[in-house]
N, C-alpha and C positions, 0 to 999 in steps of 0.2 A: 439100143445103141450101146456098144461096150465102151468101157473107159479106155483112154489111150494106153498103148502098151507100156509106156514109161510109168504111168500112174499105177497100172496093174502090177508092174515089177516092184515098185516101192511098197505097195500095199502087201504084196506077197512076201517081200523081204521082211517087213515088220512082223508079219504073222509067224514066219518060220523062226526068226530071231527070238521072238517072245516065247516060242514053244521049246526051242532047242538050245538057245544060247549062242554066243558068238562062234566058238570053236567048232560046233557041230553044224552050223549053217553053211550050206554050200550053194554055189551058183546053180548047180543042177536042181537042187531042191526048190530054189526060188523060181527057176524057169518052169518047172513042173507045176508049182502052185499057181503061177501067173498064167499058165496055159500058153507059154511062149516057147519057141525053139531055143535051144541053148545058144546057137549062133546069134539069134536075134537079140537075146538078153545081153550077150557078151559084147555086141557091137555098140551098145549104149552104156553098159555097166560092166567093165572088164574085171571087177573085183568087188569084194564086200565093202571096201572103203568108199568106192564110187557109189555104191548103193546107200551106204550110211550118210554120205554127204548129200545125196539126192533126197533122202528121207528128211534131213534137216531142212533143205530148201523147200520141200513139199509142205512141211509144217509151217515154215515161214510164210508161204503163200496163203495158207489157211488163216493164219493170224492177220496178215496184212489185208486180206479181203474184208476184215471187220473194222478197218481203220476208217474213220470219217474223212470225207473229201477235204474238209478244212478243219483247222484246229479251233477248239473252243477257247476263246480268250479268258474265260472264267476259270479254266483248269490250269494248274501249275504243270510244268514239265514233268515233275515227279509223279503227279496224279495220272497224267497221260501215259507215262511209262509203266506205271503200276497196272493200268487197264490193259495195255498192250501185252505185257508179260502174263497177266492172268488169262488172257485169251490163249496164250501159248500153252499154259498148263492145262487149260480146258481141252485143247486140241490133243495134247499128249496123253490125256487120261485114257483114251481108247487104246493106247499102245503102251500102257504102263510096263508090261512085262518085257517088251522090246527095249524100252528105255532102260529098265533095270539091267538087262543083259548087256547092252552097249556100255553103260556106266561101269559095270564090273569088268568088262574087257579093257576099257581105257585105263582103269586103275591098275590092272595087271600088266599092261603093255605100254610102256612109255613111248615106243616108236609109233604105235597106233595113235596115241594122244597127239604126238607131233604132226602126224599126217593129217589130222583133223583140224589143226589150227586155222588154216585158211577158211574152212567152212564155218567154224565157230566165229571167227572175226567177221565174216560176211553176214552171218545171222545176227550177231549182236549189233553191228552197224545198222542193219535194216530196222531192228527194233527201236534203236535210238532215233533214227531219221524219221520213222513213222510217228514218233512221239514228239517231233519238232525239236529234237536236240541235235546240234551240229556235231558232225563226226570228222571234220576236216582238220588237218594239221596235228600238231603235238597234243593239243587239248583233246581233239577227237580220239587220238590213239589212247590217251589216258582214260577217257570215258568208255571206249570199247573194252579195254582190258578190265576196267572196274566192273562193267556190266557182266563180263564173262565170269568174273569171280563171284558176283552176286548170284548169277544164274546157277553156278556150280553148287553153291551152298543151298540155294532154294530148291534145286532139283533133289537134293538129299531129303529135304523135308517133304517134298512132293511124293517121293517114293515111299515114305513112311506114313503118309497121310491117308487114313482110311475113311475120312469123312466124305459124304456125298457132295458137300459144298466146297471142299478143299480149304476149309477154314484154317488148318494148320499151315498150309502152303501160303495162304494170304497173309497170315500173321508173320511168317518168316520173311516173305518178300517185303512187306511193309517195313519191318524193322531193319532189314538189310538196306533198303533204299534210303531210309531216314539216316542211318549211320553213314552211308556212302556220300550222301548229299553234303554233309559238313566236311568230310575228308576231301572230297573232290574240290570243293570251293577253296580249301586251304592250299591244295596242291596247285590248282590253276593260277593262284596268285604269282607263282614263281615260273610259270610257263608263258613265254612271249606270244606264241601263236597257236 
């Protein structure tokens, strides 16, 4: 049984993106790699931004599939978030070159970065919620923005991390979460809801 066409399209997109980079990746190349007709691909993913957003959601689903059905009361929210985010970097490891190409494109193109904001916010909110951290209201917005900044910094470490166990990524993530925990607590004192 073959994978659903949307999963095949995302997998093909990540492969082509990793091989050719953002500018050289075309919908035609993705359709060919996914063994889909161009019209079939276009009906679901009318452009590379739609494919990149779908790839982010695809990784989110892989990460969230590993979340325990109930929270361990012995774990702190930071510990749960650390575990959730490390599952994300483990899932991204197979697509490191695609991640590198996407990050390079976002750095060069502020409009692309702006177009990805909804997908980034959705992804970060899901990581927080899966870790048992509230994302509602003004406090939630601060947490989502803070986690997006942590993820951006940790992603740079991930791309440079040549270790099999992602030890440099783990160290960066841990230090970022520890530093953010105290900053967020200070900021949240001044936020009413």
